[in-house]
LOGUSE-951249 format. One record per residue (C-alpha): x, y, z. Coordinates in Angstrom, 3 decimals. Last residue first. Layout:
N
X,Y,Z
...
END
This chain:
501
77.929,109.207,69.818
79.218,110.329,72.982
82.519,109.390,74.978
83.649,110.778,78.546
86.564,109.242,80.045
87.877,109.498,83.879
84.985,110.974,85.422
85.191,110.844,89.570
83.570,108.422,91.649
86.553,107.576,93.276
86.554,104.263,91.784
86.976,106.015,88.454
83.829,106.435,86.468
84.085,105.890,82.381
80.994,107.502,80.877
79.702,106.223,77.297
77.394,107.812,75.043
74.222,109.260,74.545
73.199,112.341,76.217
71.366,112.129,79.330
73.787,113.302,81.851
72.530,116.836,82.097
71.299,116.441,85.594
68.599,113.396,84.700
69.573,110.497,83.083
66.721,109.806,80.535
66.005,106.427,78.974
64.272,105.809,75.799
67.001,103.496,74.312
68.075,101.098,76.917
70.917,101.852,79.655
74.275,99.685,79.758
75.872,99.434,83.079
79.613,98.377,82.625
81.544,96.859,85.247
85.243,97.030,84.807
87.719,95.534,87.461
91.003,97.144,87.121
94.526,96.645,87.910
96.008,93.533,85.363
92.818,93.419,83.138
88.857,92.371,84.157
85.737,92.593,82.658
82.197,92.753,83.849
78.831,93.286,82.560
75.661,94.874,83.299
72.611,94.651,81.143
69.736,96.901,79.548
69.979,96.615,75.880
70.600,98.862,72.555
72.712,101.688,74.481
71.748,104.786,75.022
73.296,105.761,77.985
76.793,103.139,78.762
78.371,103.595,82.164
81.725,102.125,82.780
82.464,101.959,85.901
86.274,101.363,87.358
86.578,99.026,90.120
89.114,99.576,93.022
86.408,99.471,95.734
82.942,97.862,95.292
80.379,97.276,92.507
77.245,96.680,94.822
77.933,100.175,96.811
78.910,101.624,93.216
75.178,100.352,92.295
73.920,101.911,94.943
75.711,105.147,94.403
74.144,105.118,91.026
70.833,105.217,92.459
68.414,102.336,91.017
65.081,102.784,88.845
62.842,99.672,88.444
61.572,100.026,84.912
62.928,96.782,83.854
65.816,95.050,85.256
67.938,98.572,85.653
66.995,102.197,84.854
69.544,104.494,86.687
69.140,107.647,88.749
72.580,109.631,88.831
73.965,110.470,92.369
76.333,112.975,91.039
79.738,111.935,89.276
82.822,113.524,90.713
84.686,116.070,88.466
87.512,114.932,85.981
85.658,115.470,82.824
82.225,116.872,83.648
83.491,120.544,82.290
83.300,119.136,78.522
86.017,121.110,76.848
88.426,118.634,77.175
91.237,118.207,79.423
94.290,116.153,78.253
96.778,117.874,80.181
95.067,116.447,83.470
92.051,117.829,84.867
91.049,116.635,88.543
87.932,118.645,90.123
86.914,119.279,93.573
83.771,121.508,93.916
81.679,119.057,95.577
84.249,119.527,98.416
81.518,120.991,100.799
83.888,124.298,100.934
84.273,124.906,97.252
80.681,124.088,96.247
79.347,126.138,98.959
81.830,129.193,98.043
80.552,129.003,94.460
76.678,129.139,95.532
77.673,132.140,97.961
79.003,133.820,94.537
75.682,132.657,92.469
73.446,133.990,94.994
74.529,137.426,94.960
72.966,139.613,97.881
74.072,137.445,100.707
77.486,136.291,99.930
78.579,139.848,99.228
76.927,141.487,102.161
78.779,138.917,104.091
82.015,140.110,102.514
80.995,143.498,103.216
80.278,142.945,106.825
83.363,141.190,107.256
85.381,144.529,105.904
83.456,146.857,107.875
84.217,145.102,111.479
87.685,144.407,110.305
88.171,148.169,109.993
86.093,149.232,113.316
88.575,147.018,115.128
90.322,144.378,114.368
90.967,141.510,111.263
91.254,138.732,112.801
87.805,136.614,111.118
88.792,138.216,107.687
92.172,136.934,107.682
91.488,133.582,109.026
88.785,133.297,106.309
91.341,134.118,103.674
93.689,131.479,105.155
91.828,128.632,105.489
90.346,129.079,101.810
94.487,129.033,100.909
94.919,125.948,102.816
91.798,124.377,101.073
93.611,125.113,98.210
97.011,123.738,98.709
95.286,120.533,99.709
93.441,120.210,96.538
96.808,121.137,94.617
98.339,118.142,97.013
95.771,115.892,95.871
95.952,115.468,92.258
99.507,115.185,91.402
100.204,113.335,94.940
97.986,110.488,93.803
99.046,110.625,90.250
102.696,109.728,91.207
100.826,106.280,92.804
99.619,105.279,89.579
102.621,106.613,87.457
104.597,104.816,89.614
103.223,101.553,89.816
103.204,101.159,85.741
100.803,98.393,85.208
102.123,94.749,84.559
100.293,92.955,81.968
97.503,90.780,82.189
96.042,87.924,84.446
92.658,87.642,86.035
91.981,84.499,87.083
92.007,85.081,91.319
89.515,88.266,90.858
88.390,88.761,94.617
91.766,87.489,96.234
93.771,89.834,93.424
95.395,88.675,90.641
97.397,91.220,87.727
101.209,89.753,88.891
101.136,90.414,92.320
102.960,93.576,92.008
100.223,94.809,89.596
97.483,93.867,91.837
98.834,95.967,94.476
99.487,98.960,92.707
95.883,98.481,91.476
94.553,98.474,95.140
97.060,101.022,96.069
95.642,103.514,93.306
92.050,102.740,94.376
92.766,103.598,97.972
94.711,107.030,97.428
91.853,108.978,95.902
89.491,107.564,98.997
92.136,108.086,101.396
92.523,111.902,100.124
89.056,112.647,100.105
89.393,111.357,103.995
91.703,113.670,104.657
90.055,116.698,103.043
86.863,115.854,105.057
88.815,115.714,108.543
90.534,119.054,107.851
87.543,120.942,106.384
85.376,121.915,109.334
84.996,125.516,108.295
87.888,127.021,110.188
89.651,124.117,111.621
93.099,125.868,111.632
95.377,123.863,109.405
97.227,120.888,108.704
98.452,118.735,105.892
99.824,115.484,104.444
100.059,113.747,108.183
96.691,115.443,108.889
95.401,113.637,106.354
97.004,111.384,103.862
100.955,110.523,103.397
102.557,107.601,101.128
105.845,105.636,101.865
106.798,103.002,98.846
108.752,105.172,97.264
108.386,108.863,98.449
105.107,110.065,97.944
103.119,112.842,99.805
105.466,115.569,98.799
106.560,118.790,100.656
104.443,117.862,103.346
101.770,120.853,103.851
101.791,123.378,106.511
99.014,126.090,108.034
99.908,127.508,111.458
96.567,128.995,112.671
96.837,127.736,116.228
94.065,125.742,118.064
94.856,125.668,122.277
92.610,123.094,123.666
90.979,123.176,127.063
88.848,120.165,128.837
86.174,119.282,131.008
85.066,122.804,131.764
82.489,122.553,134.358
80.218,125.317,134.718
79.862,128.602,132.501
76.782,130.066,133.251
76.451,131.826,129.552
79.908,133.460,130.614
78.182,137.067,129.444
79.317,140.261,127.772
79.314,138.165,124.291
82.958,138.863,123.575
84.489,140.130,126.406
82.534,137.593,129.143
83.341,134.762,126.583
86.789,135.826,126.620
87.025,135.890,130.305
85.531,132.596,130.580
87.496,131.032,128.426
90.688,132.696,130.063
89.580,131.155,133.579
89.284,127.679,131.808
92.834,127.833,130.280
94.222,128.471,127.316
98.096,127.943,126.905
100.267,130.897,126.427
103.041,130.761,123.841
100.962,132.454,121.009
99.887,135.457,122.507
98.448,137.279,119.064
94.737,135.976,120.222
94.448,137.950,123.190
92.098,141.103,122.716
91.069,139.833,119.203
89.408,137.197,120.875
88.569,134.483,118.153
86.391,132.288,120.136
85.675,128.686,120.399
82.896,126.771,122.725
82.043,123.284,122.202
78.842,122.559,124.598
77.454,119.945,127.152
74.122,118.146,126.740
75.164,114.944,125.667
74.169,115.154,122.113
76.495,118.245,121.877
76.111,121.693,121.159
78.398,123.748,119.636
79.257,127.318,120.420
81.403,129.880,118.237
82.439,133.285,119.242
83.995,136.224,117.304
86.011,138.848,117.982
85.747,142.326,120.096
84.805,144.365,117.002
81.739,142.030,117.100
80.599,138.745,116.554
78.122,135.364,116.988
77.534,131.807,115.911
75.536,130.118,118.023
73.269,133.002,118.938
70.246,131.978,116.643
70.537,128.515,118.476
69.557,130.439,121.872
72.628,130.968,124.210
73.358,128.577,127.054
72.303,129.134,130.213
73.871,126.707,132.805
76.749,125.831,130.123
78.711,123.018,130.719
82.137,122.907,128.971
84.679,120.941,126.202
86.583,123.916,125.123
88.110,124.855,122.036
90.253,127.931,122.375
92.054,130.261,119.658
95.454,130.837,118.704
97.233,133.676,116.262
100.370,133.888,114.726
101.201,130.386,114.610
103.367,129.206,111.818
103.137,129.421,108.123
104.080,126.591,105.311
106.753,123.714,105.426
106.473,119.837,106.415
109.648,118.109,104.965
109.788,114.119,103.961
112.767,112.764,105.475
110.662,109.253,105.056
111.226,108.947,108.999
109.622,112.104,109.559
106.573,111.487,107.522
106.228,108.051,109.111
106.241,109.195,112.362
103.878,112.058,111.817
103.316,115.144,114.048
100.663,116.055,112.211
98.690,112.994,112.271
99.800,109.432,112.156
97.762,108.615,108.534
100.927,107.643,107.621
100.727,104.868,104.530
103.100,101.939,103.925
103.533,100.019,101.217
104.528,96.283,100.244
104.904,95.313,104.064
107.086,94.248,106.605
106.571,94.561,110.432
109.717,94.552,112.490
109.049,93.772,116.225
109.641,95.965,119.141
108.598,95.164,122.884
107.259,97.350,125.969
103.494,96.228,125.489
103.850,97.324,122.095
106.602,98.741,119.758
106.213,98.699,115.698
109.527,98.935,113.723
108.626,99.547,110.358
109.943,97.668,107.160
108.975,99.196,103.738
108.982,96.731,100.507
110.499,95.755,97.355
113.610,97.626,97.117
113.848,98.319,100.724
112.479,101.419,102.738
113.001,101.789,106.194
110.239,102.987,108.715
111.007,103.906,112.670
109.190,104.213,116.086
105.720,102.930,115.074
103.601,102.656,117.903
101.050,99.552,119.101
98.632,100.291,121.542
95.637,99.326,119.196
95.372,96.713,116.284
92.365,97.998,114.584
90.556,95.914,112.621
89.765,94.509,109.005
87.327,92.507,107.193
84.894,95.128,105.554
82.719,94.853,108.421
84.927,95.454,110.719
86.481,98.803,108.504
82.745,100.014,108.684
82.913,100.060,112.543
85.949,101.983,112.704
84.378,104.173,110.375
81.261,104.549,112.859
83.636,105.022,115.840
85.607,107.827,113.791
82.454,109.683,113.001
81.836,109.529,116.545
85.539,110.742,117.581
84.705,113.514,115.195
81.937,114.848,117.229
78.871,115.467,114.982
77.127,118.248,112.879
76.233,116.688,109.501
76.498,119.184,106.508
73.769,119.619,104.042
72.691,118.912,100.496
73.022,115.480,100.651
71.764,113.806,97.840
73.773,115.910,95.635
73.663,118.944,93.370
74.213,121.526,95.894
71.419,124.573,96.284
70.521,123.358,100.080
74.114,124.007,100.753
73.387,127.559,101.203
76.390,129.444,102.725
75.468,131.386,105.705
75.724,135.350,105.996
76.351,135.777,109.649
79.979,135.123,109.479
81.940,132.592,110.969
85.169,132.946,108.392
82.327,131.232,105.710
79.337,129.330,107.976
77.442,126.562,106.988
73.504,125.960,105.562
71.298,123.183,105.435
72.195,121.763,108.458
71.639,118.480,109.795
72.281,116.691,113.192
73.528,113.099,113.707
72.747,109.917,114.217
70.386,108.660,111.684
72.419,110.131,108.886
76.010,108.944,110.362
74.404,105.542,110.400
73.288,105.106,106.924
76.107,106.915,105.498
78.741,103.691,105.278
76.940,102.132,102.474
80.172,102.448,100.034
79.035,104.899,97.490
77.092,106.466,100.652
80.552,106.810,102.240
81.984,108.781,99.354
78.864,111.130,99.180
78.663,111.833,102.447
82.206,113.129,101.972
80.818,115.201,99.192
78.300,116.796,101.435
80.617,117.864,104.684
81.089,115.830,108.066
81.513,118.567,110.231
82.510,118.398,114.383
86.258,118.345,114.256
88.037,119.406,117.700
88.008,115.718,119.136
88.031,114.710,122.793
87.044,110.484,123.401
90.102,109.179,121.866
89.714,105.783,120.770
91.718,103.908,123.089
95.022,102.406,123.441
96.534,105.196,121.244
99.621,104.088,119.127
96.900,103.017,116.147
98.010,100.223,113.831
96.435,98.773,110.804
97.111,95.923,109.190
96.244,95.429,105.525
95.930,92.443,103.137
94.414,93.500,99.785
91.152,91.930,99.089
88.997,94.665,97.701
86.961,95.049,100.595
90.061,95.039,102.766
91.865,98.254,100.901
89.001,100.447,100.944
88.657,99.572,104.501
92.058,100.424,105.176
92.004,104.027,103.232
88.839,104.786,105.678
90.000,103.805,108.786
93.212,105.472,108.284
91.708,108.629,107.286
88.899,108.289,110.161
91.425,107.802,112.817
93.186,104.840,112.899
96.910,105.611,112.594
99.956,103.705,110.700
98.240,101.630,107.564
100.360,98.774,106.724
99.937,97.661,103.042
100.712,94.231,101.948
101.381,92.016,104.755
102.680,88.742,104.149
105.839,90.368,102.718
106.549,89.114,99.373
109.522,86.602,98.691
113.205,87.491,98.678
114.927,87.200,95.192
END
């Protein structure tokens, strides 16, 4: 019988998704290798938004503070680039806003978080092939003109829309092709529009302007006159012409550093798992970056997948990790654990792709009919706060709920747990996310409300380390969570079990 591989999880791709899944694994004592084909971190990205649920995830691991300090906060956000904005201020979260920052900056911060968790990114290493064996995956990795084989228990493909890992596993990537293209241009503007005109539209199309900290701007349009030409790459001259067509001015367009062409294709992997190979982020799904949902969807994939991989590695070790070496118990069902990732996350991806399709339908509708359709939808959002809040919850990621066949009438089951205010050590309050931060990845948390005493306990089995926080009598937990009973919180912050006394 062959010996276990030294590397337990090989993560291919070191963007935000790869860095997050690797950081979770490293913090739980899993032996991880992260390889990235790029020699240097990308200086350009089309993603600029960090949504509330993603901030909650980062905060529960102590990774949100640097982003909050460095980024611009917006309490509202657009739907289909409309003027009636979604109100994030009403969301039940400590982060009722989006953060606006280049994805390259987010990636840098998450790579630093990975280093704090004990991991590193090995750059200039391109995976050229992957093959599965009964107890491992073997990847060929090219570096400095030479190739070597890397063996791991599992491989996670976070290597983008053209994923080598996905192709090597023979996983299909189907959906709808480009029918519309838009530019994303990094530019200098001598006479930029005022902030209230960063988002504007008319019968000729829509314009979106994002200011960057260094004084430059990202400019994107949905130009009805040329959007259907999906074969011609956008140029700086085309961007200038598009600005003039839609806004009547080029805003003093100066240097154009880069122009990227964005299509509206919506593609999703046929499956997120093939044996010991798993996919997350753009390797599993791609869509037009409408609403800034792509990176956030991928990070939430990673957060769901990481705790399952931690448990699977523990099971294959015989129930032990470097952090709980004395724990020993029966082997978990690895297939059930990892199949649960696809069962939960693929439908979430489907809903986001449908959401983006709907937004693109609104922005691409042409002429007077299209303008009337957008005006009617904007009136719906402006005149009906409950509808506005529903769309805000969906776009922000707050609304994601994992519900199995045993779902109860309690709508908290499967939902993410808000940042409850708890009492610990006398009358000193503590936030739930701070408690999760202390407990760390891969651990379930059982929160007992209305117990006889206040205490925190831990227990271990083959795959799960459980911490129990017991809240004494008379303590009220806000937001409807004060009913006496027990809440079992999964490592990704979603409710696994609810019991009331």
